[in-house]
Backbone bond lengths (Angstrom), bond angles and torsions (degrees), N, CA, C in turn:
res aa  C-N    CA-C-N  psi(-1)  N-CA   C-N-CA  omega(-1)  CA-C   N-CA-C  phi
1 M - - - 1.467 - - 1.525 109.90 -
2 N 1.310 116.14 139.37 1.456 120.58 175.50 1.528 109.41 -51.99
3 K 1.348 116.82 135.03 1.465 121.48 -174.71 1.527 112.30 -58.76
4 I 1.324 117.02 -42.86 1.464 120.54 -179.27 1.524 110.52 -64.23
5 I 1.344 116.07 -44.27 1.465 120.21 179.31 1.525 110.37 -61.57
6 E 1.335 116.44 -42.71 1.464 120.97 179.98 1.530 111.41 -62.33
7 E 1.334 116.35 -44.03 1.467 120.38 179.78 1.526 111.07 -63.12
8 L 1.331 115.65 -42.78 1.463 119.35 179.65 1.523 111.34 -62.10
9 H 1.335 116.33 -39.65 1.463 120.29 -179.15 1.526 111.36 -69.67
10 Q 1.328 117.11 -37.89 1.465 121.16 -176.13 1.529 112.94 -68.05
11 I 1.311 117.13 -26.54 1.472 118.92 -177.95 1.532 112.09 -95.82
12 N 1.322 116.89 18.16 1.466 120.68 175.96 1.531 110.68 -69.24
13 P 1.325 119.63 125.96 1.468 120.41 171.80 1.524 109.80 -71.41
14 S 1.330 116.66 159.32 1.466 121.04 -174.15 1.526 112.80 -62.22
15 Y 1.335 116.99 -30.04 1.465 118.57 -177.16 1.523 113.00 -66.68
16 M 1.327 117.59 -12.92 1.462 120.10 177.79 1.528 111.85 -65.72
17 D 1.326 117.17 -16.39 1.463 120.83 -177.79 1.526 113.37 -99.81
18 E 1.328 118.00 6.10 1.459 120.16 -177.50 1.530 111.41 -68.66
19 N 1.333 115.46 155.82 1.465 121.98 -174.72 1.525 114.03 -63.47
20 I 1.330 117.29 -25.74 1.458 118.48 -173.23 1.521 112.87 -60.38
21 K 1.333 116.89 -26.16 1.466 118.71 -178.71 1.531 111.60 -68.53
22 K 1.327 116.82 -15.40 1.463 120.36 -177.26 1.528 112.82 -81.75
23 I 1.323 116.27 -5.59 1.459 120.12 177.19 1.523 109.32 -77.01
24 S 1.317 116.23 128.04 1.462 121.06 177.71 1.521 109.68 -77.97
25 R 1.326 116.31 121.64 1.461 119.48 177.10 1.526 110.71 -63.07
26 E 1.327 115.78 -38.46 1.464 119.87 178.25 1.531 110.23 -64.52
27 G 1.335 116.25 -40.23 1.460 119.83 178.61 1.518 112.08 -63.90
28 A 1.330 116.33 -38.60 1.467 120.60 179.11 1.524 111.17 -65.96
29 T 1.331 116.79 -42.47 1.469 119.04 -179.45 1.528 110.96 -69.44
30 E 1.333 117.45 -36.17 1.466 119.64 175.93 1.529 110.64 -65.73
31 F 1.316 116.28 -35.19 1.469 121.40 175.91 1.527 109.73 -58.65
32 Y 1.325 117.23 -47.02 1.469 120.69 177.87 1.526 110.79 -61.37
33 K 1.329 117.23 -45.60 1.467 120.51 -177.11 1.527 111.10 -62.04
34 E 1.332 116.16 -38.57 1.470 119.62 178.24 1.532 110.92 -65.55
35 L 1.321 116.24 -41.16 1.467 119.42 179.16 1.523 111.36 -65.53
36 R 1.329 115.75 -41.83 1.468 119.11 -179.77 1.531 110.35 -64.39
37 E 1.335 116.40 -42.03 1.465 119.86 178.18 1.523 110.59 -64.27
38 L 1.323 116.41 -38.98 1.460 120.81 179.68 1.533 111.36 -64.88
39 M 1.325 116.70 -42.61 1.465 120.49 -178.28 1.523 112.69 -71.23
40 F 1.334 116.15 -32.52 1.472 120.32 -176.91 1.533 109.89 -124.36
41 Y 1.320 114.91 48.45 1.465 120.99 -170.07 1.519 112.83 -55.02
42 T 1.323 117.64 -48.45 1.468 119.38 -174.74 1.528 112.66 -75.77
43 A 1.320 117.80 -3.88 1.471 119.98 170.79 1.526 110.48 -75.46
44 Y 1.335 115.59 -23.97 1.464 120.70 -176.61 1.527 113.06 -108.56
45 H 1.324 117.35 -11.09 1.463 121.48 -176.25 1.529 109.97 -134.19
46 E 1.323 115.50 153.73 1.468 120.96 -178.42 1.525 112.26 -66.03
47 T 1.331 116.17 -40.16 1.468 120.27 -177.93 1.523 109.65 -136.10
48 F 1.321 115.41 160.47 1.457 121.41 178.34 1.522 109.78 -76.06
49 D 1.335 117.27 132.96 1.462 122.81 -179.99 1.530 107.62 -129.02
50 E 1.315 116.33 104.08 1.464 120.62 -175.35 1.528 111.83 -61.93
51 K 1.334 116.97 -40.00 1.468 119.76 -179.50 1.522 111.42 -64.41
52 D 1.329 116.39 -38.93 1.460 119.69 177.96 1.531 110.29 -66.09
53 C 1.320 116.25 -38.81 1.466 120.10 177.24 1.532 110.84 -63.94
54 E 1.330 116.19 -39.74 1.463 120.07 177.03 1.523 110.85 -63.41
55 A 1.336 116.52 -36.97 1.463 120.74 177.89 1.530 110.88 -66.42
56 L 1.325 116.44 -40.27 1.467 120.42 176.93 1.523 110.56 -62.19
57 L 1.315 116.22 -43.58 1.461 121.12 -179.90 1.523 111.05 -65.10
58 S 1.320 116.59 -40.23 1.462 121.49 178.73 1.526 111.00 -64.72
59 S 1.321 116.56 -42.68 1.462 120.72 178.25 1.525 110.87 -63.94
60 A 1.328 116.17 -41.93 1.467 120.06 178.55 1.527 110.85 -63.17
61 R 1.337 116.62 -37.56 1.464 120.69 178.04 1.528 110.92 -61.81
62 K 1.328 116.93 -43.38 1.468 120.76 179.81 1.527 111.01 -64.50
63 R 1.321 116.51 -40.58 1.472 119.39 178.59 1.530 110.11 -65.86
64 F 1.332 115.83 -39.04 1.464 120.52 -178.69 1.527 110.87 -63.00
65 A 1.328 116.32 -33.67 1.467 120.23 179.84 1.524 111.40 -58.34
66 N 1.334 116.78 -30.44 1.464 120.41 178.84 1.523 112.65 -74.22
67 F 1.335 116.82 -12.49 1.461 120.40 -179.38 1.529 112.46 -85.56
68 Y 1.349 117.40 -17.65 1.461 120.78 -171.93 1.526 113.06 -54.16
69 K 1.335 116.34 -39.30 1.464 119.96 -174.53 1.522 113.09 -62.82
70 T 1.330 117.59 -16.24 1.463 120.50 -179.42 1.524 112.65 -103.65
71 C 1.329 117.53 -0.86 1.466 120.67 -174.59 1.527 110.77 -78.54
72 D 1.338 116.80 139.81 1.461 120.69 178.01 1.522 111.50 -60.86
73 D 1.328 116.97 -38.93 1.462 122.07 -179.86 1.527 108.78 -150.37
74 P 1.357 117.52 88.97 1.471 121.08 -176.53 1.525 114.19 -55.72
75 S 1.337 117.62 -25.84 1.467 119.78 -179.55 1.526 111.52 -66.99
76 K 1.342 116.83 -20.84 1.463 121.02 179.83 1.523 112.09 -105.65
77 G 1.326 116.09 1.95 1.455 118.77 -175.10 1.513 113.05 -133.78
78 S 1.323 116.78 52.60 1.458 120.34 -179.66 1.522 110.52 -76.81
79 F 1.326 115.30 166.16 1.466 120.12 176.87 1.525 110.43 -61.71
80 D 1.333 116.43 -38.73 1.465 119.40 179.40 1.528 111.16 -63.72
81 D 1.338 116.32 -37.10 1.469 119.60 175.86 1.519 110.15 -60.75
82 F 1.330 115.12 -42.27 1.461 119.14 -178.82 1.525 111.21 -69.35
83 V 1.323 116.73 -48.07 1.467 121.19 -176.44 1.527 111.58 -61.50
84 S 1.316 116.64 -32.90 1.467 119.39 -179.62 1.526 112.10 -63.66
85 S 1.337 116.68 -16.50 1.468 120.53 179.97 1.526 112.90 -92.76
86 L 1.337 118.28 -6.70 1.466 120.39 -174.21 1.526 112.89 -63.10
87 S 1.327 117.29 -35.71 1.472 119.11 179.12 1.523 111.01 -63.47
88 S 1.342 116.98 -43.06 1.467 119.54 179.76 1.525 110.89 -69.61
89 I 1.340 116.93 -34.59 1.466 120.28 175.73 1.527 109.82 -62.88
90 K 1.340 116.05 -45.64 1.464 119.25 179.74 1.525 111.27 -62.92
91 K 1.322 117.54 -40.79 1.467 119.92 179.18 1.525 111.03 -60.60
92 S 1.334 116.71 -40.56 1.467 119.78 176.74 1.518 110.92 -64.93
93 L 1.332 116.50 -41.80 1.467 120.25 179.76 1.525 111.47 -64.45
94 L 1.317 117.14 -34.28 1.467 119.75 177.11 1.531 111.01 -64.31
95 T 1.336 116.80 -34.33 1.474 118.56 175.54 1.524 110.50 -69.07
96 D 1.331 116.85 -35.62 1.469 120.43 177.72 1.529 110.64 -65.44
97 I 1.331 115.80 -42.46 1.472 120.12 176.97 1.523 109.94 -59.09
98 E 1.320 116.09 -44.67 1.471 120.33 179.26 1.530 111.29 -60.34
99 A 1.340 116.18 -44.22 1.468 120.01 -179.26 1.524 111.40 -63.25
100 I 1.330 116.50 -41.11 1.466 120.45 -179.90 1.521 110.64 -67.44
101 Y 1.330 116.40 -46.90 1.464 120.45 -178.63 1.527 111.35 -62.87
102 E 1.316 116.91 -46.90 1.466 120.75 -178.01 1.528 111.80 -70.26
103 G 1.329 116.69 -25.89 1.458 119.64 -175.72 1.510 115.61 -95.38
104 D 1.334 117.35 -6.78 1.468 120.59 -177.52 1.528 109.79 -120.98
105 P 1.326 118.04 104.12 1.469 120.67 -178.78 1.525 113.76 -62.61
106 S 1.334 117.10 -19.08 1.466 119.34 -179.02 1.526 112.62 -82.12
107 C 1.337 117.13 -8.97 1.465 120.88 -177.83 1.525 110.11 -81.22
108 N 1.321 116.57 127.90 1.465 121.66 -175.94 1.525 113.93 -82.66
109 C 1.331 116.91 -30.91 1.460 120.09 -179.48 1.525 108.85 -165.29
110 P 1.335 118.07 159.06 1.465 120.28 179.65 1.529 113.43 -59.36
111 L 1.335 117.15 -33.21 1.461 120.04 179.51 1.528 110.99 -60.54
112 E 1.317 116.72 -33.90 1.463 121.35 177.72 1.532 110.91 -60.23
113 V 1.327 116.40 -35.03 1.467 120.92 177.80 1.525 110.21 -61.29
114 I 1.332 115.85 -48.08 1.469 120.91 -178.02 1.519 111.45 -62.15
115 L 1.319 116.60 -42.65 1.464 120.96 -170.34 1.522 114.50 -87.92
116 T 1.339 118.40 -22.26 1.470 118.16 -170.92 1.524 116.03 -130.72
117 Y 1.305 119.69 -16.64 1.474 119.69 -171.16 1.532 112.14 -85.77
118 P 1.334 118.27 118.75 1.469 120.35 178.66 1.523 112.41 -63.43
119 G 1.338 116.49 -32.21 1.460 119.23 177.61 1.511 111.91 -61.16
120 F 1.333 116.49 -40.70 1.462 119.76 178.90 1.525 110.77 -69.24
121 T 1.328 116.97 -37.63 1.469 119.47 176.22 1.522 110.47 -58.20
122 A 1.328 116.69 -46.97 1.463 120.65 -179.75 1.525 111.43 -63.29
123 I 1.327 116.82 -40.77 1.467 120.60 -179.99 1.526 110.61 -67.01
124 S 1.333 117.24 -41.41 1.469 120.16 -178.63 1.525 110.68 -64.86
125 I 1.328 116.75 -40.24 1.465 119.46 176.64 1.521 109.94 -65.87
126 Y 1.329 116.69 -42.14 1.470 119.45 178.44 1.528 111.04 -57.34
127 R 1.321 118.27 -46.82 1.471 119.90 -174.42 1.533 110.92 -65.36
128 I 1.321 116.95 -32.09 1.471 120.59 175.36 1.526 110.60 -72.87
129 T 1.331 116.88 -46.25 1.470 119.73 -177.15 1.529 111.76 -67.35
130 H 1.312 116.88 -32.07 1.469 119.43 178.73 1.526 110.11 -61.87
131 K 1.333 116.64 -40.76 1.466 119.86 177.92 1.522 110.74 -68.92
132 L 1.326 117.23 -41.12 1.467 120.04 177.29 1.526 110.70 -58.55
133 L 1.314 116.35 -41.14 1.465 120.75 178.79 1.526 110.77 -63.88
134 E 1.315 116.99 -42.34 1.468 121.05 178.08 1.529 111.41 -58.84
135 L 1.333 116.49 -34.24 1.466 121.29 -178.35 1.522 112.72 -85.95
136 G 1.343 117.20 -1.16 1.461 120.43 176.03 1.509 116.01 101.29
137 Y 1.328 117.95 5.99 1.466 121.33 -178.35 1.532 109.91 -95.44
138 K 1.327 115.37 67.83 1.465 121.42 -172.72 1.523 112.28 -64.51
139 F 1.325 116.44 -45.67 1.464 119.20 -174.52 1.526 111.21 -70.19
140 V 1.319 117.25 -42.39 1.468 120.39 178.17 1.524 109.76 -60.70
141 A 1.335 115.83 -41.49 1.467 119.92 178.39 1.524 111.02 -60.68
142 R 1.333 117.44 -41.33 1.463 120.15 -179.95 1.525 111.53 -70.22
143 V 1.320 117.01 -37.19 1.468 120.07 176.73 1.525 110.07 -58.68
144 L 1.320 116.71 -46.16 1.464 120.29 -178.54 1.526 112.01 -70.45
145 S 1.325 117.62 -36.95 1.471 118.79 178.70 1.522 110.63 -66.09
146 E 1.334 117.33 -34.14 1.466 119.66 177.22 1.528 111.63 -75.05
147 Y 1.330 116.65 -26.86 1.467 119.69 171.14 1.521 109.36 -63.06
148 A 1.331 116.48 -45.18 1.469 120.25 177.10 1.519 110.75 -61.50
149 H 1.325 116.08 -41.75 1.468 121.43 -179.61 1.527 111.04 -60.50
150 S 1.328 116.22 -47.06 1.467 119.70 -177.67 1.525 112.03 -70.59
151 R 1.329 116.82 -30.51 1.463 120.18 -177.82 1.527 112.52 -82.42
152 T 1.328 117.31 -36.12 1.467 120.43 -172.25 1.521 114.39 -113.50
153 G 1.332 117.42 -16.00 1.460 120.04 -173.79 1.516 112.76 78.49
154 I 1.335 117.20 10.27 1.465 122.89 -179.22 1.529 108.36 -110.84
155 D 1.334 116.74 125.34 1.462 122.34 -174.22 1.527 109.54 -112.09
156 I 1.332 116.62 99.83 1.468 121.62 178.20 1.524 108.53 -114.46
157 H 1.315 117.06 117.55 1.464 119.65 177.07 1.526 109.02 -69.37
158 P 1.333 118.03 135.93 1.470 119.76 -178.19 1.520 113.82 -63.18
159 G 1.333 117.25 -17.59 1.458 120.13 179.14 1.513 114.37 -78.58
160 A 1.321 117.28 -14.44 1.468 120.34 179.65 1.526 110.27 -61.77
161 S 1.329 115.65 152.96 1.468 121.56 177.73 1.526 108.35 -110.10
162 I 1.338 116.80 115.96 1.469 121.58 -174.91 1.523 109.22 -128.62
163 D 1.321 116.14 120.11 1.464 121.38 -179.67 1.536 111.40 -78.33
164 D 1.318 115.70 -176.19 1.466 122.30 -175.44 1.531 112.61 -71.58
165 Y 1.328 113.81 168.94 1.476 123.24 177.92 1.533 111.17 58.66
166 F 1.324 115.48 48.61 1.466 121.62 -179.30 1.523 109.22 -94.48
167 F 1.327 116.79 130.99 1.467 122.53 -175.48 1.522 109.13 -125.35
168 I 1.323 115.99 116.70 1.461 122.41 170.36 1.516 107.27 -105.41
169 D 1.329 117.13 117.95 1.463 121.40 -180.00 1.527 108.99 -100.92
170 H 1.319 116.21 124.86 1.474 124.28 -175.51 1.530 109.09 67.59
171 G 1.318 117.72 -72.11 1.462 119.81 167.06 1.508 117.57 99.05
172 T 1.320 118.78 -29.85 1.461 120.10 -173.69 1.527 111.30 -52.84
173 G 1.328 116.24 128.55 1.459 121.12 176.20 1.508 115.55 87.53
174 I 1.326 118.59 0.71 1.470 120.21 177.58 1.531 109.97 -70.89
175 V 1.341 115.92 137.18 1.463 122.47 175.86 1.527 108.37 -128.50
176 I 1.328 116.32 125.85 1.465 122.24 177.94 1.522 107.51 -125.17
177 G 1.329 116.59 113.63 1.454 121.43 -173.13 1.514 115.02 -77.48
178 E 1.322 114.41 170.94 1.464 123.44 -169.60 1.525 114.69 -57.48
179 T 1.328 118.48 -40.95 1.466 120.04 -174.41 1.530 112.55 -105.42
180 T 1.319 116.28 18.35 1.467 120.99 174.91 1.528 110.23 -66.20
181 H 1.330 116.26 141.56 1.470 120.51 167.81 1.519 108.61 -120.00
182 I 1.326 116.46 129.49 1.462 123.16 179.57 1.522 108.48 -122.08
183 G 1.327 116.15 127.31 1.457 121.22 -179.22 1.519 113.05 -80.26
184 K 1.308 116.09 -165.27 1.467 122.29 -177.87 1.531 111.10 -80.62
185 H 1.335 114.46 151.03 1.468 122.11 174.53 1.534 111.75 57.97
186 V 1.322 115.86 46.59 1.468 121.22 176.84 1.521 109.07 -103.53
187 K 1.326 115.80 139.61 1.465 121.79 -178.72 1.523 109.49 -124.32
188 L 1.336 116.56 125.94 1.460 122.55 177.89 1.521 110.14 -117.50
189 Y 1.318 115.47 138.50 1.460 121.31 174.09 1.531 109.75 -101.01
190 Q 1.319 115.03 171.25 1.456 121.77 -176.24 1.534 112.27 -55.80
191 G 1.342 114.38 146.46 1.457 120.00 174.15 1.511 115.92 78.98
192 V 1.318 118.60 6.18 1.469 121.10 178.84 1.527 109.72 -76.70
193 T 1.336 116.06 136.56 1.457 121.68 174.67 1.520 109.83 -117.65
194 L 1.315 116.37 124.56 1.463 122.93 171.01 1.520 105.13 -112.36
195 G 1.333 115.47 91.05 1.451 119.72 -165.12 1.519 114.79 -124.12
196 A 1.339 113.81 -176.26 1.462 122.45 178.05 1.522 109.04 -107.41
197 L 1.327 115.49 146.09 1.456 119.97 174.44 1.521 109.39 -69.01
198 S 1.313 117.04 145.30 1.462 121.79 177.83 1.525 108.41 -83.37
199 L 1.326 116.90 103.20 1.459 122.34 -175.17 1.524 110.87 -114.19
200 K 1.337 116.18 155.31 1.464 120.67 -175.11 1.529 112.57 -66.07
201 E 1.349 117.03 -22.52 1.467 119.23 -179.61 1.523 112.25 -65.93
202 G 1.329 116.82 -26.93 1.466 121.59 174.40 1.513 113.77 50.79
203 R 1.333 116.43 -119.39 1.460 123.19 -174.03 1.532 113.05 -58.15
204 K 1.326 117.48 -26.72 1.462 121.07 -178.73 1.532 112.16 -63.50
205 L 1.322 116.78 -19.47 1.463 121.07 -178.54 1.527 112.70 -84.92
206 H 1.332 116.50 -0.04 1.467 120.31 179.72 1.528 110.20 -55.96
207 G 1.333 116.25 129.99 1.454 121.41 179.28 1.513 114.28 91.71
208 Q 1.331 117.25 -9.89 1.464 120.64 178.13 1.525 110.59 -93.38
209 K 1.317 116.75 159.39 1.472 121.66 176.99 1.525 108.07 -72.16
210 R 1.326 115.75 114.34 1.467 121.26 -175.15 1.523 112.66 -120.20
211 H 1.320 116.77 -11.75 1.462 121.95 -173.23 1.530 110.08 -117.65
212 P 1.318 117.80 160.23 1.468 121.05 -171.35 1.525 114.52 -73.00
213 T 1.318 113.70 166.39 1.464 122.70 172.34 1.524 108.30 -110.38
214 I 1.326 115.92 127.78 1.462 122.13 178.58 1.522 107.03 -112.47
215 E 1.320 117.26 114.94 1.461 120.15 -176.89 1.533 111.55 -79.72
216 D 1.319 116.97 -179.58 1.468 122.83 -173.46 1.535 112.50 -61.72
217 N 1.329 113.93 149.65 1.477 122.12 170.64 1.530 113.16 60.04
218 V 1.319 115.81 42.89 1.468 121.27 178.15 1.521 109.44 -107.32
219 V 1.324 116.45 139.74 1.465 122.83 173.26 1.523 108.07 -114.80
220 I 1.331 116.51 130.22 1.465 121.22 178.92 1.520 108.02 -123.61
221 Y 1.323 116.03 116.49 1.464 121.25 -174.31 1.531 111.93 -84.28
222 S 1.321 114.70 170.18 1.465 123.14 -168.92 1.525 113.21 -55.06
223 G 1.325 114.57 138.12 1.454 121.14 173.07 1.508 115.60 79.89
224 A 1.323 118.64 -1.29 1.465 120.30 178.83 1.530 110.03 -71.99
225 S 1.341 115.73 143.61 1.464 121.76 179.42 1.522 108.96 -125.79
226 I 1.317 116.34 125.67 1.463 122.08 -178.16 1.524 107.57 -126.85
227 F 1.344 116.53 123.15 1.458 120.75 -171.88 1.526 111.86 -126.24
228 G 1.342 115.15 150.48 1.450 121.69 168.36 1.506 115.53 104.54
229 G 1.331 115.63 138.73 1.454 121.24 -178.22 1.511 114.54 -70.74
230 D 1.329 117.45 -20.66 1.463 120.70 178.43 1.526 112.46 -92.34
231 T 1.316 116.88 -2.56 1.465 121.40 -176.58 1.526 110.24 -83.03
232 V 1.322 115.62 125.26 1.468 121.75 179.20 1.523 108.56 -124.56
233 I 1.323 115.83 126.29 1.463 121.06 173.48 1.522 107.18 -96.04
234 G 1.331 115.97 112.66 1.457 120.80 -174.20 1.514 113.37 -65.17
235 E 1.307 116.16 155.94 1.459 122.34 -175.91 1.530 111.67 -58.77
236 N 1.323 113.50 152.79 1.476 122.30 176.66 1.527 113.22 62.56
237 S 1.326 116.88 24.45 1.465 120.16 179.90 1.520 111.30 -97.83
238 V 1.328 115.56 159.83 1.463 122.97 176.32 1.521 107.77 -125.63
239 I 1.334 115.78 125.67 1.462 121.63 178.80 1.522 107.96 -107.41
240 G 1.321 116.74 119.16 1.453 121.36 -176.19 1.515 113.54 -74.29
241 S 1.319 115.32 165.26 1.464 122.13 -179.08 1.526 111.45 -57.50
242 N 1.344 114.78 140.09 1.469 123.94 172.90 1.525 114.39 67.14
243 A 1.323 118.20 11.45 1.468 120.00 174.31 1.527 109.52 -67.20
244 F 1.338 116.27 143.63 1.467 122.48 177.18 1.522 106.83 -119.43
245 I 1.325 117.01 111.39 1.465 121.42 -168.92 1.527 110.79 -123.59
246 T 1.342 115.99 128.39 1.465 121.17 176.30 1.532 111.28 -129.50
247 K 1.318 117.33 11.41 1.462 121.06 176.86 1.527 108.89 -136.28
248 S 1.311 115.73 160.57 1.464 120.58 -175.45 1.526 112.05 -67.31
249 I 1.327 114.04 149.13 1.464 122.74 179.40 1.530 107.99 -116.86
250 P 1.342 118.35 128.41 1.474 119.97 -178.89 1.526 111.89 -63.29
251 A 1.307 115.63 158.94 1.469 121.10 175.67 1.524 110.14 -59.43
252 N 1.338 114.36 153.00 1.473 121.84 175.84 1.532 112.96 61.86
253 S 1.338 115.80 35.41 1.468 120.53 -179.69 1.523 111.29 -106.15
254 I 1.329 115.11 155.66 1.461 122.36 167.95 1.524 107.13 -118.29
255 V 1.313 115.85 124.67 1.463 121.16 178.47 1.515 108.00 -112.41
256 R 1.321 116.93 125.17 1.458 119.57 178.21 1.519 109.84 -140.52
257 V 1.307 114.88 149.32 1.458 121.60 177.17 1.517 108.18 -81.24
258 K 1.334 116.71 135.01 1.458 120.65 178.87 1.518 109.63 -58.60
259 A 1.323 116.30 133.76 1.470 121.06 -174.85 1.522 111.46 -60.86
260 Y 1.319 114.81 140.33 1.462 120.15 174.52 1.525 109.03 -74.68
261 D 1.317 115.74 155.34 1.461 120.53 172.63 1.522 108.38 -79.82
262 L 1.320 116.43 115.52 1.458 121.19 -179.68 1.516 109.98 -99.38
263 Q 1.310 116.24 138.41 1.457 121.79 173.70 1.518 108.66 -104.94
264 I 1.315 116.55 127.01 1.463 121.24 177.05 1.519 106.99 -114.94
265 V 1.318 115.49 115.26 1.467 121.67 -173.80 1.515 109.54 -116.39
266 D 1.303 117.10 133.96 1.463 122.67 175.19 1.526 108.68 -66.18
267 K 1.335 116.83 123.28 1.469 120.82 -177.34 1.523 112.48 -57.70
268 S 1.315 116.22 -31.99 1.469 119.34 -178.03 1.524 112.31 -69.17
269 E 1.333 117.01 -17.96 1.460 120.35 -179.44 1.518 112.04 -92.06
270 N 1.311 117.00 -4.33 1.470 120.33 -179.36 1.524 112.22 -89.51
């Protein structure tokens, strides 16, 4: 064996042999695409075709079978368990579509949200991955969330809890951490971070609430950063651009960064 190849193989840590590596990333993303087409079939086709929908469901079932080896407890995470949740997932997504359409004057119709909005793509993947995570498919959920991240620039951990009528506007650079809770009718603009504080305990904090809670009817403008598991943004509040928040904000508040002193100089005088 080539010496370099042998050395590289010998220093492999044991986790390199775990089953999760056997999951096809392409298969996982195709699984999502089939589910999205199934849930919003007539958005992609002129007429409803039951046989085609059955074929999509059958294909998704076969792909799901490849996920079993990574499930914490396959007896509690069957394909039928997952499929039974698709109606509730779609109902939540319909509220998200409504929130985006009603909240964006530039949107021409709800169908445009489904077909073109990166924020909706990220939300739809999140709602699917959140259910997969609940059923024990942690790695598949992370694969799909990173697919959403790479495609849209929006990073939503599947463990986050997000209620209905969620609106991501533009979206690029948004980060929503694992233990974040977001209430109903919340709107986020690009560059918002809902994150965890960097603490010395590090890995020991796994499983604890590390990310903020955003209550109902909150708007968070671009570039705002909100950190910490004890941080709660009260309902009906508005968080201004570039705010850096590590403590709770009462309900019905407006948070804004004090304006910088701007100098406006006539170019001809320079």
